[in-house]
C-alpha positions as CSV (number, residue, x, y, z in Angstrom):
1,F,0.0,0.0,0.0
2,H,3.0,2.3,-0.2
3,W,2.3,4.2,-3.4
4,P,2.6,8.0,-4.3
5,Y,0.6,10.4,-2.2
6,T,0.2,7.8,0.6
7,R,0.7,9.5,4.0
8,V,3.0,7.8,6.6
9,W,4.6,8.2,10.0
10,I,8.4,8.1,10.3
11,P,10.4,8.0,13.5
12,D,11.9,11.2,14.7
13,P,14.4,11.7,17.7
14,E,12.7,15.0,18.8
15,E,9.0,14.6,17.9
16,V,9.0,10.8,18.3
17,W,6.9,10.5,15.1
18,K,6.8,12.9,12.1
19,P,4.2,12.9,9.3
20,A,5.4,12.5,5.7
21,E,4.1,11.7,2.2
22,I,5.4,9.3,-0.4
23,I,6.2,11.1,-3.6
24,K,7.6,8.3,-5.9
25,D,6.6,4.8,-6.6
26,Y,7.9,2.2,-4.3
27,K,8.5,-1.4,-5.3
28,E,9.1,-4.2,-2.9
29,G,12.9,-4.6,-2.3
30,D,13.7,-0.9,-3.0
31,P,16.2,0.3,-0.5
32,I,14.9,3.9,-0.5
33,L,11.5,5.4,0.1
34,H,11.2,9.0,-1.3
35,L,9.2,11.2,1.1
36,R,8.0,14.8,1.4
37,L,7.8,16.3,4.9
38,E,5.3,18.9,6.1
39,D,7.8,21.7,5.6
40,E,8.0,20.7,1.9
41,S,11.5,19.3,2.2
42,T,12.3,15.9,0.7
43,L,13.8,12.9,2.4
44,E,15.3,9.7,1.1
45,Y,14.2,7.3,3.8
46,P,16.2,4.0,3.9
47,V,14.1,0.8,4.3
48,G,15.0,-2.8,4.9
49,P,13.3,-5.9,6.1
50,K,15.0,-6.0,9.5
51,D,16.7,-2.7,10.5
52,N,14.2,-0.2,9.1
53,P,10.8,-1.6,8.1
54,L,8.3,0.3,6.0
55,P,6.8,3.3,7.9
56,F,3.3,3.1,9.5
57,L,0.4,4.4,7.4
58,R,-1.5,7.4,8.6
59,N,-5.2,7.5,9.2
60,P,-7.6,9.6,7.1
61,D,-8.2,13.1,8.5
62,I,-11.8,12.3,9.0
63,L,-10.9,9.8,11.6
64,V,-8.4,11.8,13.5
65,G,-9.8,12.9,16.8
66,E,-12.1,9.9,17.2
67,N,-13.3,9.4,20.7
68,D,-12.6,5.6,20.4
69,L,-9.2,4.5,19.3
70,T,-10.6,1.2,17.9
71,A,-12.5,3.3,15.2
72,L,-9.2,4.2,13.6
73,S,-8.3,2.4,10.4
74,Y,-4.8,1.9,11.8
75,L,-4.3,1.2,15.4
76,H,-0.5,1.5,16.0
77,E,1.8,3.6,18.1
78,P,1.9,6.8,16.1
79,A,-1.8,6.6,15.4
80,V,-2.6,6.3,19.1
81,L,-0.2,9.1,20.1
82,H,-1.5,11.5,17.4
83,N,-5.1,10.9,18.2
84,L,-4.6,11.5,21.9
85,K,-2.6,14.6,21.2
86,V,-5.3,16.0,18.8
87,R,-8.1,15.3,21.3
88,F,-6.1,16.8,24.2
89,L,-4.6,19.9,22.6
90,E,-7.2,20.8,20.0
91,S,-10.5,19.6,21.6
92,N,-9.5,19.8,25.3
93,H,-10.7,16.2,25.8
94,I,-8.8,14.3,28.5
95,Y,-10.8,11.1,28.0
96,T,-10.7,8.7,25.1
97,Y,-12.1,5.1,24.7
98,C,-10.0,2.2,23.5
99,G,-12.7,-0.4,23.2
100,I,-13.9,-1.2,26.7
101,V,-11.0,0.7,28.3
102,L,-11.1,4.4,29.2
103,V,-7.8,6.2,28.5
104,A,-7.2,9.4,30.4
105,I,-4.5,12.1,30.3
106,N,-3.8,14.0,33.5
107,P,-4.4,17.8,32.8
108,Y,-2.9,18.8,36.2
109,E,-5.6,21.4,36.7
110,Q,-9.2,21.3,38.0
111,L,-11.7,20.9,35.3
112,Q,-15.4,21.7,35.6
113,I,-16.6,18.4,34.3
114,Y,-17.4,16.5,37.5
115,G,-20.4,18.4,39.0
116,E,-23.7,16.9,39.9
117,E,-25.3,18.1,36.7
118,V,-22.7,16.1,34.8
119,I,-23.4,13.0,36.9
120,N,-27.1,13.4,36.1
121,A,-26.3,13.7,32.4
122,Y,-24.5,10.4,32.4
123,N,-27.0,8.6,34.7
124,G,-29.0,6.0,32.7
125,Q,-27.0,6.6,29.4
126,N,-25.2,3.9,27.4
127,M,-21.5,4.0,27.4
128,G,-21.2,4.9,23.7
129,D,-23.9,7.5,23.7
130,M,-22.0,10.2,25.6
131,D,-18.4,11.6,25.4
132,P,-15.8,9.4,27.1
133,H,-15.7,10.0,30.9
134,I,-15.0,8.3,34.1
135,F,-18.7,8.7,34.9
136,A,-19.6,6.7,31.8
137,V,-17.5,3.8,33.1
138,A,-19.1,4.1,36.6
139,E,-22.6,4.2,35.0
140,E,-21.8,1.1,32.9
141,A,-20.6,-0.8,36.1
142,Y,-23.8,0.3,38.0
143,K,-26.0,-0.6,35.1
144,Q,-24.5,-4.0,34.6
145,M,-24.7,-4.7,38.3
146,A,-28.4,-4.0,38.2
147,R,-29.2,-5.7,34.9
148,D,-27.0,-8.8,35.1
149,E,-27.1,-9.0,38.9
150,K,-23.3,-9.6,38.8
151,N,-20.7,-7.9,41.0
152,Q,-18.5,-5.3,39.3
153,S,-15.1,-3.8,39.7
154,I,-13.4,-0.7,38.3
155,I,-9.6,-1.1,37.9
156,V,-7.8,2.2,37.8
157,S,-4.3,1.7,36.4
158,G,-1.4,3.9,35.2
159,E,1.9,5.2,36.2
160,S,2.7,7.2,39.3
161,G,1.2,10.7,39.2
162,A,-1.3,9.9,36.5
163,G,-4.4,10.8,38.5
164,K,-5.6,7.4,39.6
165,T,-6.6,8.4,43.1
166,V,-8.6,11.4,42.0
167,S,-10.4,9.4,39.4
168,A,-11.2,6.6,42.0
169,K,-12.8,9.4,44.1
170,Y,-14.9,10.6,41.2
171,A,-16.1,7.1,40.6
172,M,-17.1,6.8,44.3
173,R,-18.8,10.2,44.1
174,Y,-20.9,8.9,41.1
175,F,-22.0,5.8,43.0
176,A,-22.8,7.9,46.1
177,T,-25.0,10.2,44.0
178,V,-26.9,7.7,41.8
179,G,-27.1,5.0,44.5
180,G,-27.7,7.2,47.6
181,S,-28.9,5.4,50.7
182,A,-32.6,4.8,51.0
183,N,-32.8,6.1,54.6
184,D,-31.2,8.8,56.7
185,T,-28.0,6.9,57.5
186,N,-26.0,9.1,55.1
187,V,-23.8,6.2,54.4
188,E,-22.8,7.6,51.0
189,E,-21.4,10.7,52.8
190,K,-19.4,8.4,55.1
191,V,-18.0,6.6,52.1
192,L,-16.8,9.9,50.6
193,A,-15.5,11.0,54.0
194,S,-12.9,8.2,54.0
195,S,-11.0,10.0,51.2
196,P,-9.5,13.0,53.2
197,I,-8.6,10.7,56.0
198,M,-6.8,8.1,53.8
199,E,-5.1,10.9,51.8
200,A,-3.7,12.5,55.1
201,I,-2.3,9.2,56.4
202,G,-1.4,7.4,53.2
203,N,-0.5,10.1,50.6
204,A,2.7,12.1,50.2
205,K,4.5,14.5,47.8
206,T,6.9,12.7,45.4
207,T,8.9,14.1,42.6
208,R,6.2,13.2,40.2
209,N,3.0,13.9,42.2
210,D,2.1,16.3,45.0
211,N,-0.6,13.9,46.3
212,S,0.8,10.4,45.5
213,S,-0.9,7.4,47.2
214,R,1.8,5.5,48.9
215,F,-0.4,2.5,49.5
216,G,-2.9,0.5,47.4
217,K,-6.6,0.2,48.3
218,Y,-9.6,-1.7,47.2
219,I,-12.9,-0.1,48.2
220,Q,-16.0,-2.4,48.0
221,I,-19.3,-0.5,47.9
222,G,-22.3,-2.6,49.0
223,F,-25.8,-2.2,47.6
224,D,-29.2,-3.6,48.6
225,K,-31.8,-5.2,46.3
226,R,-32.9,-1.7,45.2
227,Y,-29.3,-0.8,44.4
228,H,-29.0,1.8,47.1
229,I,-25.7,2.0,49.0
230,I,-25.8,0.3,52.3
231,G,-22.2,0.1,53.4
232,A,-18.6,-0.2,52.2
233,N,-15.3,-1.9,53.1
234,M,-11.7,-1.0,52.4
235,R,-8.7,-3.3,52.0
236,T,-5.2,-1.8,51.9
237,Y,-2.0,-3.1,50.5
238,L,1.7,-2.3,50.5
239,L,1.9,0.8,52.8
240,E,5.3,2.4,52.1
241,K,6.5,2.4,55.6
242,S,10.1,3.4,54.7
243,R,8.7,6.9,53.9
244,V,8.1,7.5,57.6
245,V,11.9,7.6,58.2
246,F,13.3,8.6,54.8
247,Q,12.3,10.9,51.9
248,A,14.3,11.6,48.8
249,E,15.1,15.1,47.7
250,D,12.1,17.3,47.0
251,E,9.7,14.7,48.5
252,R,7.7,14.8,51.7
253,N,6.6,12.4,54.4
254,Y,2.9,11.6,54.8
255,H,0.7,14.7,54.7
256,I,-0.5,14.2,58.3
257,F,2.9,15.0,59.8
258,Y,3.0,18.4,58.1
259,Q,-0.7,19.1,58.8
260,L,0.0,18.5,62.5
261,C,3.1,20.7,62.5
262,A,1.2,23.5,60.7
263,S,-1.5,23.3,63.4
264,G,0.8,23.0,66.4
265,S,-0.1,26.4,67.8
266,L,-3.7,25.3,68.4
267,T,-4.6,25.1,72.1
268,E,-5.6,21.4,72.0
269,F,-2.3,20.5,70.4
270,K,-0.1,22.3,73.0
271,D,0.9,19.0,74.7
272,L,2.2,17.6,71.4
273,A,5.2,20.0,71.6
274,L,5.3,20.5,67.9
275,A,7.2,23.1,65.9
276,S,7.8,23.7,62.3
277,A,8.3,20.5,60.2
278,E,11.7,21.8,59.3
279,G,12.7,21.1,62.9
280,F,12.1,17.3,62.7
281,T,14.4,14.8,61.0
282,Y,11.5,12.7,59.7
283,T,9.9,15.6,57.9
284,S,12.9,17.6,56.6
285,M,14.9,15.2,54.6
286,G,13.3,16.3,51.3
287,E,14.4,19.9,52.1
288,N,11.0,21.3,51.0
289,I,8.2,21.1,53.5
290,F,5.6,23.0,51.5
291,I,3.5,22.2,48.5
292,D,2.4,25.0,46.2
293,G,-1.3,25.7,46.6
294,V,-1.8,23.4,49.6
295,N,-2.7,24.7,53.1
296,D,-1.8,21.9,55.5
297,A,-3.6,23.5,58.4
298,E,-6.9,23.7,56.4
299,D,-6.5,20.1,55.3
300,L,-6.2,18.9,58.9
301,V,-9.5,20.7,59.6
302,K,-11.1,18.7,56.8
303,M,-9.6,15.5,58.1
304,R,-10.9,16.1,61.6
305,E,-14.4,16.8,60.2
306,A,-14.3,13.5,58.3
307,L,-13.2,11.6,61.4
308,S,-16.1,13.1,63.3
309,L,-18.6,12.3,60.5
310,L,-17.4,8.6,60.7
311,G,-18.1,8.6,64.4
312,I,-14.5,8.6,65.7
313,K,-14.6,10.2,69.1
314,E,-12.6,13.4,69.9
315,S,-10.6,11.4,72.5
316,H,-9.6,8.9,69.9
317,Q,-8.7,11.6,67.5
318,M,-6.4,13.2,70.0
319,S,-4.8,9.7,70.6
320,I,-4.2,9.4,66.9
321,F,-2.4,12.8,66.8
322,K,-0.4,12.0,69.9
323,I,1.0,8.8,68.4
324,I,1.8,10.7,65.1
325,A,3.6,13.5,67.1
326,S,5.5,10.9,69.1
327,I,7.0,9.5,65.9
328,L,8.3,12.9,65.0
329,H,9.9,13.2,68.4
330,L,11.4,9.7,68.2
331,G,13.1,10.7,65.0
332,N,14.8,13.5,66.8
333,V,16.2,11.4,69.7
334,N,19.9,11.9,69.7
335,I,21.8,8.5,69.8
336,V,25.4,9.2,70.9
337,A,28.2,6.7,70.0
338,E,30.6,5.6,72.6
339,R,34.4,5.7,72.0
340,D,34.6,1.9,71.5
341,G,32.3,2.3,68.5
342,E,30.3,-0.8,69.5
343,S,27.9,0.8,72.0
344,C,25.9,4.0,72.4
345,H,23.7,5.9,74.8
346,I,20.9,8.5,74.9
347,S,21.2,11.4,77.3
348,K,18.6,11.3,80.1
349,D,18.0,15.0,79.4
350,D,17.0,14.3,75.8
351,L,13.9,16.5,75.4
352,H,12.5,14.5,72.4
353,L,12.8,11.2,74.2
354,H,10.8,12.7,77.1
355,H,8.1,13.9,74.7
356,F,8.0,10.5,73.0
357,C,7.5,8.6,76.2
358,Q,5.1,11.1,77.6
359,L,2.9,11.1,74.5
360,L,2.8,7.3,74.4
361,G,2.5,6.8,78.1
362,V,5.5,4.6,78.5
363,E,8.4,4.3,81.0
364,L,11.3,6.6,80.1
365,E,14.2,4.6,81.6
366,Q,13.1,1.4,80.0
367,M,12.8,3.0,76.6
368,E,16.1,4.8,76.9
369,H,17.8,1.4,77.7
370,W,16.2,-0.7,75.0
371,L,16.7,1.8,72.3
372,C,20.5,1.1,72.8
373,H,20.5,-2.5,73.7
374,R,19.1,-5.8,72.4
375,K,18.4,-9.2,74.0
376,L,20.0,-12.3,72.6
377,V,18.3,-15.6,73.5
378,T,20.2,-18.9,73.3
379,T,19.2,-22.4,74.4
380,A,21.1,-22.0,77.6
381,E,21.1,-18.3,78.5
382,T,19.8,-14.8,77.7
383,Y,22.3,-12.0,77.0
384,V,21.9,-8.3,76.8
385,K,24.0,-6.9,74.0
386,N,25.1,-3.3,73.3
387,M,24.2,-1.9,70.0
388,S,26.4,0.4,67.9
389,R,25.0,3.8,67.0
390,A,24.2,2.6,63.5
391,Q,22.4,-0.4,64.8
392,A,20.5,1.6,67.4
393,T,19.5,4.2,64.7
394,N,18.2,1.4,62.4
395,A,16.3,-0.1,65.4
396,R,14.8,3.3,66.2
397,D,13.7,3.8,62.6
398,A,12.2,0.3,62.5
399,L,10.2,1.1,65.6
400,A,8.9,4.3,64.1
401,K,7.8,2.5,61.0
402,H,6.0,-0.1,62.9
403,I,4.2,2.3,65.2
404,Y,2.9,4.2,62.1
405,A,1.9,1.0,60.2
406,F,0.0,-0.3,63.2
407,L,-1.8,3.1,63.6
408,F,-2.6,3.2,59.9
409,D,-4.2,-0.2,60.1
410,W,-6.1,0.8,63.2
411,I,-7.6,3.8,61.4
412,V,-8.6,1.7,58.4
413,E,-10.3,-0.7,60.9
414,Q,-12.2,2.3,62.4
415,I,-13.3,3.5,59.0
416,N,-14.6,0.0,58.1
417,K,-16.5,-0.2,61.4
418,A,-18.1,3.1,60.5
419,L,-19.1,1.9,57.1
420,Y,-20.3,-1.5,58.3
421,T,-23.9,-2.5,58.0
422,S,-25.9,-5.4,59.3
423,T,-28.2,-5.2,56.3
424,K,-27.7,-8.1,53.9
425,Q,-25.6,-7.1,50.9
426,H,-27.2,-7.9,47.5
427,S,-24.3,-6.9,45.3
428,F,-21.2,-4.7,45.2
429,I,-19.0,-2.5,43.0
430,G,-15.3,-2.5,43.8
431,V,-12.9,0.3,43.0
432,L,-9.2,-0.7,42.8
433,D,-6.7,2.1,43.2
434,I,-3.3,0.5,43.3
435,Y,0.2,2.0,43.0
436,G,1.2,3.0,39.6
437,F,4.3,1.5,37.9
438,E,7.4,3.3,39.3
439,T,10.9,3.8,38.0
440,F,13.2,6.4,39.6
441,E,16.9,7.2,39.6
442,I,17.2,4.9,42.6
443,N,14.8,2.0,42.9
444,S,14.7,-0.2,46.0
445,F,12.5,-2.8,47.7
446,E,9.4,-0.5,47.7
447,Q,9.5,0.0,43.9
448,F,10.2,-3.7,43.4
449,C,7.0,-4.6,45.4
450,I,5.0,-2.0,43.6
451,N,6.1,-3.1,40.1
452,Y,5.5,-6.8,41.0
453,A,1.9,-5.9,41.9
454,N,1.5,-4.0,38.6
455,E,2.8,-7.1,36.7
456,K,0.1,-9.2,38.3
457,L,-2.5,-6.5,37.5
458,Q,-1.3,-6.2,33.9
459,Q,-1.6,-10.0,33.4
460,Q,-5.2,-9.9,34.5
461,F,-5.8,-6.9,32.3
462,N,-4.4,-8.7,29.2
463,S,-6.3,-11.9,29.8
464,H,-9.6,-10.1,30.5
465,V,-9.5,-7.6,27.6
466,F,-8.2,-9.9,24.9
467,K,-10.5,-12.7,25.9
468,L,-13.6,-10.4,26.0
469,E,-12.7,-8.8,22.6
470,Q,-12.3,-12.2,20.9
471,E,-15.4,-13.6,22.5
472,E,-17.3,-10.7,21.0
473,Y,-16.0,-11.5,17.5
474,M,-17.0,-15.1,17.9
475,K,-20.4,-14.1,19.1
476,E,-21.0,-12.0,16.0
477,Q,-19.7,-14.9,13.8
478,I,-16.8,-12.8,12.4
479,P,-14.2,-15.0,10.9
480,W,-11.2,-14.5,13.2
481,T,-7.9,-16.3,13.9
482,L,-7.5,-16.3,17.7
483,I,-4.5,-14.3,18.9
484,D,-2.0,-15.7,21.3
485,F,-1.6,-12.4,23.1
486,Y,1.5,-11.5,25.1
487,D,1.5,-13.0,28.6
488,N,3.9,-11.6,31.2
489,Q,3.9,-14.9,33.1
490,P,7.7,-15.4,32.5
491,C,8.4,-12.1,34.3
492,I,6.1,-13.0,37.2
493,D,7.8,-16.4,37.4
494,L,11.1,-14.7,37.6
495,I,9.8,-12.9,40.7
496,E,7.6,-15.4,42.5
497,A,8.4,-18.9,41.3
498,K,10.6,-21.4,43.3
499,L,14.2,-20.0,43.4
500,G,12.9,-16.7,41.9
501,I,13.9,-13.3,43.2
502,L,11.6,-13.4,46.3
503,D,12.5,-17.0,47.1
504,L,16.2,-16.3,47.0
505,L,15.6,-13.1,49.1
506,D,13.8,-15.1,51.8
507,E,16.6,-17.7,51.8
508,E,19.3,-15.1,52.2
509,C,17.4,-13.5,55.1
510,K,17.5,-16.9,56.9
511,V,21.3,-17.0,56.6
512,P,22.9,-15.7,59.9
513,K,25.4,-13.5,58.0
514,G,23.4,-13.0,54.9
515,T,24.1,-9.8,52.9
516,D,22.7,-7.8,50.1
517,Q,25.9,-8.5,48.1
518,N,25.7,-12.3,48.5
519,W,22.0,-12.1,47.4
520,A,22.9,-10.2,44.3
521,Q,25.6,-12.8,43.4
522,K,23.0,-15.6,43.8
523,L,20.6,-13.7,41.5
524,Y,23.3,-13.3,38.8
525,S,24.3,-17.0,39.0
526,K,20.6,-18.2,38.9
527,H,18.9,-15.8,36.5
528,L,21.3,-14.2,34.0
529,S,20.2,-16.6,31.3
530,R,16.5,-15.5,31.7
531,E,15.0,-13.1,29.2
532,H,13.6,-10.7,31.8
533,F,16.7,-10.4,34.0
534,E,19.8,-8.4,33.3
535,K,23.0,-7.4,35.2
536,P,24.0,-3.8,34.8
537,R,27.4,-3.3,33.3
538,M,28.8,-0.9,35.9
539,S,27.4,-2.5,39.1
540,N,27.8,-5.7,41.1
541,I,25.1,-4.9,43.6
542,S,22.1,-4.1,41.4
543,F,19.9,-6.0,38.9
544,I,17.5,-5.2,36.1
545,V,14.1,-6.6,35.6
546,V,12.5,-6.2,32.2
547,H,8.9,-5.4,33.2
548,F,5.9,-5.1,30.9
549,A,6.2,-1.3,31.0
550,D,9.9,-0.6,31.2
551,K,13.3,-1.9,32.3
552,V,13.9,-1.1,35.9
553,E,17.3,-1.2,37.7
554,Y,17.0,-2.1,41.4
555,Q,19.7,-1.4,43.9
556,C,20.1,-4.4,46.2
557,E,21.3,-2.4,49.2
558,G,18.7,-2.5,51.9
559,F,16.6,-5.3,50.4
560,L,17.4,-7.8,53.2
561,E,16.8,-5.4,56.0
562,K,13.5,-4.2,54.5
563,N,12.4,-7.8,53.9
564,R,13.2,-8.8,57.5
565,D,11.4,-5.7,58.7
566,T,13.0,-6.3,62.2
567,V,11.7,-4.7,65.3
568,Y,12.8,-5.9,68.8
569,D,10.4,-7.5,71.3
570,E,11.8,-5.4,74.2
571,Q,10.7,-2.2,72.6
572,I,7.3,-3.6,71.7
573,N,6.8,-4.9,75.3
574,I,7.3,-1.3,76.6
575,L,4.5,-0.1,74.3
576,K,2.2,-2.9,75.4
577,A,2.6,-1.6,78.9
578,S,1.5,1.9,78.0
579,K,-0.9,3.6,80.3
580,F,-2.9,4.7,77.2
581,Q,-5.4,2.1,76.1
582,L,-5.1,2.7,72.4
583,V,-1.3,2.4,72.4
584,A,-1.4,-0.8,74.5
585,D,-4.2,-2.3,72.3
586,L,-2.3,-1.7,69.1
587,F,0.5,-4.1,70.1
588,Q,-1.3,-6.8,72.0
589,D,-0.3,-10.4,71.2
590,G,-2.7,-12.3,69.0
591,K,-4.3,-9.1,67.7
592,D,-3.9,-8.8,63.9
593,V,-4.3,-5.1,63.8
594,S,-4.1,-5.1,60.1
595,A,-7.3,-7.2,59.8
596,P,-10.4,-5.0,60.1
597,A,-13.0,-6.5,62.3
598,V,-15.8,-6.2,59.9
599,L,-16.8,-7.1,56.4
600,S,-13.8,-9.6,56.0
601,G,-11.4,-6.9,54.9
602,K,-7.8,-8.0,55.3
603,T,-4.4,-6.6,54.5
604,S,-0.9,-8.1,54.8
605,R,-0.1,-8.8,58.4
606,I,2.8,-7.0,60.0
607,N,4.7,-9.4,62.3
608,V,6.7,-8.3,65.3
609,R,9.9,-10.3,65.4
610,P,12.3,-11.2,68.2
611,A,16.0,-10.6,68.2
612,K,16.5,-13.3,65.6
613,P,13.7,-12.5,63.1
614,M,12.4,-14.9,60.5
615,P,11.5,-13.4,57.1
616,K,7.8,-13.1,56.6
617,S,6.1,-15.4,54.1
618,H,4.5,-13.5,51.3
619,N,0.8,-13.5,51.4
620,R,-0.3,-16.0,48.7
621,E,-3.8,-14.6,48.8
622,H,-2.6,-11.3,47.6
623,R,-0.7,-12.9,44.7
624,K,-4.0,-13.8,43.1
625,T,-5.0,-11.6,40.3
626,V,-8.0,-9.2,40.6
627,G,-11.3,-9.7,39.1
628,H,-11.8,-13.4,38.7
629,Q,-15.2,-13.3,40.3
630,V,-16.5,-10.0,39.1
631,T,-16.9,-8.1,35.8
632,S,-14.1,-5.6,35.5
633,H,-14.0,-2.2,33.9
634,Y,-10.8,-0.4,33.1
635,A,-9.6,3.2,33.3
636,Y,-6.0,3.6,32.2
637,Y,-4.3,6.9,33.1
638,F,-1.4,8.6,31.4
639,I,0.7,11.2,33.1
640,R,1.8,14.5,31.5
641,D,0.5,17.9,30.6
642,W,0.8,18.1,26.8
643,N,0.4,21.9,26.9
644,L,3.6,22.2,28.9
645,V,6.0,19.5,27.9
646,Y,4.8,17.6,24.8
647,D,7.8,18.4,22.7
648,E,10.3,17.6,25.4
649,Y,8.8,14.5,27.1
650,G,5.1,14.0,26.8
651,C,5.1,12.0,23.6
652,F,8.0,9.9,24.7
653,C,6.1,9.0,27.9
654,F,3.2,7.6,25.8
655,Q,5.7,5.9,23.5
656,N,7.3,4.0,26.3
657,H,3.9,2.6,27.3
658,L,3.4,1.3,23.8
659,Q,7.0,0.4,22.8
660,D,8.2,-1.3,26.0
661,R,6.3,-4.5,25.4
662,V,7.3,-7.8,23.9
663,E,4.7,-7.2,21.2
664,N,5.1,-3.6,20.1
665,N,1.9,-3.3,18.1
666,Q,-0.4,-5.0,20.6
667,L,-3.1,-2.8,22.1
668,L,-6.5,-4.3,21.8
669,V,-5.8,-6.4,18.7
670,D,-2.5,-7.6,17.4
671,T,-1.9,-5.8,14.1
672,K,0.5,-8.5,13.0
673,H,-2.5,-10.7,12.6
674,T,-4.8,-8.2,10.9
675,Y,-4.9,-6.7,7.4
676,P,-5.4,-3.0,7.0
677,V,-7.2,-1.7,4.0
678,L,-6.2,1.7,2.8
679,F,-8.9,4.2,1.7
680,P,-7.0,7.0,-0.2
681,Y,-7.7,10.6,0.6
682,T,-8.2,11.4,-3.1
683,P,-11.3,9.5,-4.3
684,S,-10.1,9.7,-7.9
685,A,-6.8,7.9,-7.1
686,L,-8.5,4.6,-6.7
687,S,-12.2,3.8,-7.3
688,L,-14.0,1.5,-5.0
689,E,-14.9,-0.9,-7.9
690,S,-11.2,-1.4,-8.7
691,L,-10.2,-2.2,-5.1
692,H,-9.3,-5.9,-5.1
693,I,-9.5,-7.7,-1.8
694,P,-7.7,-11.1,-2.1
695,A,-9.8,-14.1,-1.2
696,S,-7.0,-15.3,1.0
697,L,-7.8,-12.6,3.5
698,N,-11.1,-14.3,4.2
699,L,-13.0,-11.0,4.3
700,H,-16.1,-12.2,2.5
701,F,-18.3,-10.8,5.2
702,L,-17.5,-7.2,3.9
703,T,-20.2,-5.8,1.6
704,R,-20.0,-2.9,-0.8
705,V,-22.4,0.0,-0.1
């Protein structure tokens, strides 16, 4: 189909793809394709069967800007990028369909398209009758739940900073509006009230997003037989505990810490002994404690109002704030090394240690001692061993992380109790808002876990979408050769199978003197021959995993310590003896604080380990893919503001999502197994009657009109 006047796309290092037009006949085997660019300059474009294949064909102008990518004649990378760009820049549309998937571009500004009047406009409408919108996906889920009496789920996916959390909130707002409670319980208001609470304790500023969710959540909204909301339940996954004690440059800790510091002058917070966030180690590592356009003190007011709406007592709210403030003071405790370098001490006059113990209601002398010592238990005796300053600092940070994680799970439990109902649930709609795929300059254990979760989600997405599409073709009796779509199971096996990355990590954690370096060497010897594993040229303590979205280099340093997640019994026992009931209850034996007491919600358990900790077993239940028992709806989110950075980065960002796959052209259908038919722009160039469709293409179901 590459004849004169045919329009094509050619690769370009700056614009990613550049439009061109063929100006001379091309015969199969010719090494050169003669092109004219948009600036009227000509180009001799080299082509070859391997190195430089024939360029992609462009879609007719009449199709450019379509609100469904599957309506395009050619569904390939440059066509997708160009269509999204035209819709975003020229038509100000952030949403586009791709079959049953909603594709969205984050505009990084508030748009007036989410009001109640817009909700009412989409209510009762078919998905294809209105412009693409998150409300259209929510309406389709609600309608299918009522019509088919089958539970539904909306899976919100995309990279970090793409707008997933905000979109999940809009979907919940839609259900709260169209499925409002049938009585005066205001349960829909309570469902929405959970958002500011979870954002305060689970969201933080990163280099890519001012309000990034640092945990995953699945919210299940329950409906009665009349499809009114009767309750909800939240499950949480993979809280990024390390953020409590460390933030990279230009990042922040969780919002709640800064909200409390900004409100420290309030009378009721006088006992918290808080000052500016710049004065605390755990909130000043990123060197920028502010977010443009965000008032932390006002956000705390909204959070407290939400807590009250959910029925959390004022006394419990103050207990929450005391525990959070105590973590800040713990981070400022000054651990002083002794001359021998193998022991350390804390001054009895350390003001922050006094505040920490006072806020948690624990014994000062005991905490001072066990922050610098540990107990070793043998079969015959029990020893008390000094810790070096570095060891004591690591132990202190581990304690801070555990206190915060236990509090986080307790708050989730209270939210679930407030949203619980004894009324029998007829059906539900779930909204999954999980971490986006992450790759930074330095990637560690947290990014590895996040990207592993995204691999599992992508696998379910591939299976679900391709299976549904092909079943639709079969139902309509369209002749179709079934596509063996790309499956990322080999990458998942690399991570989770026997002697995979996680298995070797657990084994190294069991070795008494196991190190990150030894683990890295075991990875190299075991996996270097695998397609999805690589060793960096310039490093002997990092590894590369070829994920579905991108290659990511992980630094091994810290993996063992983070996987062990060690906290010492002696410190926990002090907290168990707290004179404050909430603090004591958080750490009681046999209490799985991460398992909410209602509606069967359950998150990964956090184990308190003794001096010789055993690595935790990975929760097999959470390795299962999402959506096997429900009908799933997808919203895929892209990051970038095209108005600001399209030429520099925006297009490359989309390109990475499409290129960094084993099958480049695979989107909803595999173009390697389909046959495009070109309809020229100039009708006189080729009449319809002279268009010959070979019988071998098996397209007899097409009719001329």
